[in-house]
C-alpha positions in Angstrom: 24.9 -7.7 -36.1 22.2 -5.3 -34.8 18.8 -5.9 -36.3 15.3 -5.6 -35.2 13.9 -8.7 -33.6 10.5 -10.1 -34.3 10.4 -11.3 -30.6 7.1 -10.1 -29.2 7.8 -11.2 -25.6 6.8 -8.8 -22.8 9.5 -6.7 -21.1 9.0 -4.5 -18.0 8.9 -1.4 -20.2 6.1 -2.8 -22.4 3.8 -4.2 -19.8 0.8 -2.2 -18.8 -2.3 -2.7 -16.7 -4.1 -4.9 -19.3 -1.1 -7.1 -20.1 0.4 -7.7 -16.7 0.6 -11.4 -15.9 -1.9 -12.5 -13.3 0.6 -14.9 -11.7 3.5 -12.5 -11.3 5.7 -12.8 -8.2 5.6 -10.3 -5.4 7.9 -7.3 -5.4 10.3 -7.4 -2.5 12.0 -4.4 -1.0 14.7 -5.6 1.4 15.7 -4.1 4.7 18.8 -2.3 3.3 16.8 -0.4 0.7 15.5 3.2 1.1 13.3 4.6 -1.7 12.3 8.3 -1.9 9.4 8.7 -4.2 6.0 7.1 -5.0 5.6 3.4 -5.9 2.8 1.9 -7.9 2.3 -1.7 -8.8 -0.7 -3.8 -9.8 0.6 -6.8 -7.8 1.8 -7.7 -4.4 4.6 -6.1 -2.5 6.6 -7.1 0.6 8.3 -4.2 2.2 11.2 -4.7 4.7 13.0 -1.4 3.8 11.9 2.2 3.9 9.7 4.2 1.5 9.5 7.9 1.8 6.5 8.5 -0.5 3.1 7.1 -1.4 2.5 3.4 -2.1 -0.3 2.0 -4.3 -0.6 -1.7 -4.9 -3.0 -4.7 -4.7 -1.5 -6.2 -1.6 1.1 -4.8 0.8 2.9 -6.5 3.7 5.1 -4.2 5.7 7.6 -6.3 7.7 8.8 -5.6 11.2 11.7 -3.6 9.9 9.6 -2.0 7.1 8.5 1.7 7.2 6.4 4.0 5.0 6.1 7.7 5.3 3.3 8.6 3.0 -0.1 7.4 1.9 -0.7 3.7 1.6 -3.4 2.5 -0.8 -4.0 -1.2 -1.3 -6.8 -3.7 -1.3 -5.1 -5.7 1.4 -2.6 -4.2 3.9 -0.7 -6.0 6.6 1.4 -3.9 8.9 4.1 -5.3 11.2 6.4 -2.3 11.0 5.8 1.5 10.9 3.5 3.7 8.9 3.5 7.5 9.2 0.6 8.5 7.0 -2.9 7.6 5.9 -3.8 4.0 5.1 -6.6 3.2 2.6 -7.5 -0.4 2.3 -10.4 -2.8 2.0 -8.8 -5.2 4.5 -6.3 -3.8 7.0 -4.5 -6.0 9.5 -2.2 -4.5 12.2 -0.1 -7.0 14.0 1.3 -6.6 17.5 4.6 -5.0 16.3 2.8 -2.4 14.2 3.1 1.3 14.8 0.8 3.5 12.8 0.5 7.3 13.0 -2.2 8.4 10.7 -5.8 7.9 9.7 -7.1 4.5 8.5 -9.9 4.1 6.0 -11.0 0.5 5.9 -13.8 -1.9 5.1 -12.5 -4.5 7.5 -9.9 -3.9 10.3 -8.0 -6.3 12.5 -5.8 -5.1 15.3 -3.7 -7.4 17.4 -3.0 -6.6 21.1 0.1 -4.5 21.4 -0.3 -2.6 18.1 0.0 1.2 18.3 -2.4 3.4 16.5 -2.6 7.2 16.6 -5.2 8.5 14.2 -8.8 8.2 13.2 -10.4 4.9 12.2 -13.1 5.3 9.5 -15.2 2.5 8.1 -15.8 3.0 4.4 -17.5 0.9 1.8 -15.1 0.0 -1.0 -12.2 1.7 0.8 -9.6 -0.3 -1.1 -11.3 -0.1 -4.5 -8.9 0.9 -7.2 -11.2 3.3 -9.0 -12.6 6.8 -8.7 -13.6 5.8 -5.1 -9.9 5.5 -4.0 -9.0 8.8 -5.7 -11.6 10.5 -3.5 -10.1 8.9 -0.3 -6.4 9.2 -1.2 -4.9 12.3 0.3 -8.2 13.5 1.6 -8.7 14.5 5.1 -11.8 13.1 6.8 -14.5 15.7 7.6 -14.2 17.3 11.0 -16.7 15.8 13.5 -18.3 18.1 16.0 -18.3 16.9 19.6 -21.0 17.8 22.1 
């Protein structure tokens, strides 16, 4: 009745960076979900709920009801909701309903009229790169700048 199977199909527990399908569907966190802890995925994420922790993914869209309290690290970040914490991304887009309290490290930045930003904006080359470069940016505070 119970025997080992020769089925070599991938399951969520056996997938790793090198075997993750390139055409996987986005992860969706609905508005009634609250997650406490860090989230990491190699793919795309749509957030309409709340995450209390750091988020690392290839592409993140935070819906109008979505909220993150922690560090966001992604190649592409679109914010329609709320972020309290640092955002590290190659391409960051803040739509009119966005409310961001924290520093932004970006290669390209787009801000619609009506978006709220409280923090420093810092242009970085390879800001969203998932390599040692992102490790240097993640969680780091920008150097203090002296004013005259």
